[in-house]
C-alpha positions, 0 to 999 in steps of 0.5 A: 723458989727452988728449981727442984720443988718445982720440977723434981723429974728434971732435977733427978734426971740432971743429979742421975746424969751427974753421977753417971758421967762422973763414972765414965773414964777420962780418955781423948780415943775411945772404941764403942763395944758393946760395954758403952753402947746403949739401945731403946725404942724410940716413940715410932718404935714403940708405935710399930710394936703396938701395931704388930700386937694388934696385928697379932690379936687381930690375925688370931681371932680372924685366923688371917693366914696373910695377917701372919705372914705380914705380921712377922715379916714386919716383926723380922724387919724390926729385929734385923733392923735393931741388930743394924743400928747397934752394928752401926756405932759398935766397932767405931773409934772416936779420936779427939783432936787437941782443942785450940785456945779461943777468946771468952765469948767466942765458941770452942770449936772440937774435932773429932776423928771417926775410924771405920775398920769394917768393909761397910760404910756407916750411915747416919752418925750423929754427934754433939755436946752433952751439956745442959748449957748448950743446946744440942747442935748435931753434926751428922755423918757417913763414915767410909768404909775402912776408912775415917772423917772429921765431925766439928762440935762446938761449945762456948765457955762460960769464962776465961781460964782452962776449962775440961771439954764437956761430955760428947754424945754420938748416937744413930736411928739407921736404918728404920729409926725404930731404935736409937743406939748412943754413947757417951764420951768423957774426953780428958783433953783440956781448952784454954780460954783467953780473956775477951779483948776489949772493943776499943782499948786505949792507946798503948802506954808509952815505952820505958827507958831501957836499962843503961840506954839512951833517950827512949823514944815513946808512943804516940797518942795514936799507938804508933811509935816516933820515929820513922824514915823513908821506906827502904827495898826490903823493909818487912812490911809490918814496919811499914806505917800504913796511916801515915802512907794513906794521909801522904799526897804522894802516898810515899811509904815510910818505915819504922826506925828500928834503931830508935825503937830498940831505945824503948821497951813497951811493958803491958802493966797489970797496975797501969791497965785502967780500972779495977775490976779484974776481968776489965783489966785483963780485958784491956790487957789482951787488945794491948797484946794484940795491938803491939804484936800487931805493930810488930814490937816487943813488949813485956807483960806485968802480972801480979804474980807473974812477969813475961819479958820483952819480946814478940812473935807468935810464941810471944803472944801466945805466951802472954795470952795463956799467962792473962787466961791463967792469972 
């Protein structure tokens, strides 16, 4: 059955929110002014207003001077609280730091810097992701006078690829809780989501002979490379075969033979990644990229419309994962 027919109020509210958010500009930095800060009474605020009306009517009927004093004292406190609450957000600057890439299934963390140019502290400011697929998880902070602080919120992208950061909301109910002041912010940044690595991938595929090279080394079924030698002082730790050292009775260290390793090329090929399911193939390739990088060998990546030449290092790993994310 159509969900709109079951809950027309909720459907209309979602459509209005989508229409309203679509009209907001995209920016990674926003300064809050009277144009983008909103205020409404909270439930305690409405109860206070009802109480003031009862006190005022009772004071008029019974000619209670102290009743008038209490009524106008409470009303004046509510008005001052409304002004303080609105000014807590007004003038605040929020800046979204560039988000880091994440693997699918993990939460992407967003870091927002709040800057306060005033000489007074701003208390009780909360920040959250404004997305119906994510429950409101508020992060609360106080912004020091003429200073800044960093607030972190998170959201979980549905799948791999390039995702736009969802709308964020900031609010405060300081000092009395009778008014809610909030704003809605649409950042322009995007976050890249890598495929989720396969939990238990098969061993790396065998290496291919280099063009014009001699006998190629091969990858064993354990995922390690043939060609080891005794450890030499100064060998990088990434070349040490720790599994062989652990199995050795005397705990002698051995290193991979880099000369032999230069005779082959390790290619991670989309066509030989197993299952016919595309997402499963990409998940396996992501696991192989991490495994090859951990072993410290050169590796290349072949995709249907892209090819990354063999290399190694953090930049190469990031390039391969980006290619898998946008495949």
